[in-house]
C-alpha positions, 0 to 999 in steps of 0.5 A: 210885813207892810208893802211900803218902806220899813224904817230901821234904826241900828243903835250900835257903837261899833260901825263894823257891826252896823254894816254887817247887820245892815247888809243882812237886812238888805239881802231880805227879798221883796221888802224895801228897808230904810236903815239908819245908824246911831252910835251915841246913847243920848242921840238914840234916846232922842230918836226913840222919843220922836218915834221915827222908826218902825223897829230898833236893833240895840247892841248890848254894849253902848259905852258907859251904859248897856242896851238894857238901860236904853230899852228900859228908858225907852219904855219909860218914855212910852216907846211902843215900837219893837226893840231887838237886843243884839249881843256878842254871845248868848247869855240866858240871864241877859235874855230873860232880863231883856224880855222883862225890860220889854225887848221884843227879841234877843239875837246873838250877832255871831248867829245872824243871817238873812233868814233869822233877821227876816223872821225876827223883823216880821214877828216883831212888827206883827207882835208890836202891832197886836200889842199896840192895838191891845194898848189902844183898846186898853186906853179906850176902855180905861177912859170909858171906865174912868169917865163913866158917870156910873160906879164901875168896879172890878173885884175878886170872886169874893167881891173884894174891890180890886179897881174902882172908878171915880164915880164909885168914890163919888157914890159911896163917899169913900176914896179909892184907897179906902175902897180897895181895902173893902168888900162890896158886902160892907156897902149893902144890907146882910139880907141883900148880901145873901141874895147876891151870894146865892145868885152868883152861885147859880148864875154868872150875872145879876141884872137890874137888881134894885138895891140900897147901899150905905155911904160913908156918911150913913146915907142910903142910896138906891141903885140898880146893880149889875154883876158879871162873872168873868175870867182872865187869860190865866183862867182866874174868875173876877167880877165886873160890877156897875152901880147906877144911882137912881136915888134922885129918880126915886125921889122924883117918882115919889114926889110925882106919886104924892102929887097924883095922890093929892090931885086924886084926893082933891077931885074926890073932895070937891065932888063930896063937898059939892054933894054934901054942901047942897043938902047941908045948906037946905038943913041950915035954911030949914033950921033958921026958918024953924028957929023963928017959929019955936019957943026961944026958951023951950026944949026944942031950941036946945036941939036946934042949937045942937043942929046949928053947931054941928052943921057949922062944924060940917061946913068948917070941915068941908072948907078945911078939906077943900083948902088942903086939896087945892093948890094954895094961892101964893104970892112969891117974892125973894125971902130968907129961909132963916127968917121964915124958920124963926117965924115958925119956931116962934109960933110953936114956942109955947108948945115947945116950952110946955113939952120941955123940949130942948131946942137946937137951931143952927143956921148958915152964916149967909142968908138963904134966899129963895122965891116963896110965900113966907106966910104959907111956908111958916104954916108948912114948917109949923105943921112939921114942928108941931108933929115933931113936938107931939112925937116926943116924950116930955122932959127928954125931947130933942128938937134940932132945926138947921138951914144950910146951903150947898151949890144951887140948893138950900136945905132945911132939916127938922129932926126929933128924937120922938117915937119915929114912924114905921116903914108902913106908915112912912109911905102914907105920911103925906096922904090926905086923911091918914093920921096916927093921932087919936083925934087927928083928921090927917090934913096937916102934912097933906097941906104942908106937902101942897105948899112945899110942892107949890114952891118946887121944893123936895121933901125927904123923910127919914125915920126909925121907930123909937129913935126919931124922925128927920124931915129934909126940905130942899129949895132952889136958890133964888137967882140974883 
């Protein structure tokens, strides 16, 4: 019980009953009470809304309405103060209904005395304080639950969703109602499901498990999974889960790794070029000197020409290697992506026509402005388009090119229905000198990546063997 004055409102349409109840309360020792009376139902509702009292004693009969109506309406108006129902005689059904409505206690007027009221007031206030603290914690954790940037969910032991926050909908693409009709298993691969099930059987939690989830659109997102097995006050188990989206982080790590690989390869190429070019220059000078001394129509001249041609070929390869490994010289200005793509498509049109590829182009209506070097970007996109055409079979090739905008980004998608790329080769795709072509030297896509990274663009490649490949290139919008 608080040491300061305890404010009590008696809601009773019988003044005599009010005086009797208040006299009992005043006889309680060592506690200062402020006792007020309210006899009209509308006035009582108004006072409840004002939260001006610590505890309310409510008579069952209040004219046309009952104390149960008042208690129910009070809790609809978020009244957290304890309410005690007073009746003229005992009735188990009313007692039960009062407790279900939210009453803290139920007292019979004819059985009232100082001791009963003191205990009722003390227990009611203590319990109300505990419930208020619980509700405050619930509101606090509900706020944390809803405002979390991570996907947070509650599920049954079978991982059927029972509650999800807004971030879960944002991550998966399903709305809350759809998720509540789903199981967590439907978002992950069967092999991952087997691991999660077996782990939960032997342990109460799963920490920092990296998994891929499938969104509503079919996109795969990389997440860190946390699952914890808990139990409620009734002893029933449930699962508390968190999914932390690291998709963008993984993309950034991949881009950084690719940049580091290119830088390392560049250093190697420069060293090799220097070491090869010095003796190559000596060879060329020697050949040039010898060519003046040999018979111009003799057999020796034929061999000299072979040496010259191959020396030039070695020199050209070194130049190409150096161009693919060093940052490209760019002249940035405000350009339109749609025009750049038109230039790349025009350059590849003969190849597309000869291969009898069905080309579909879809551009957004608004010009997609970026800061870039149009000539270099045309080369980058041309490399991707040529690779797509070469990956497709003649007569049934489908090449789709689109330019779209979303927020502060412009996105170029180049998709084909070709042979696809295996998981193993996908991770090596932009590495210098890696190629799956019989006569390729593996510099086209390395050069493409070099150009795109110079534009601060991100590149994502999705591919499935025998189905096709999609390149997704994302640029920042040019500021006005």
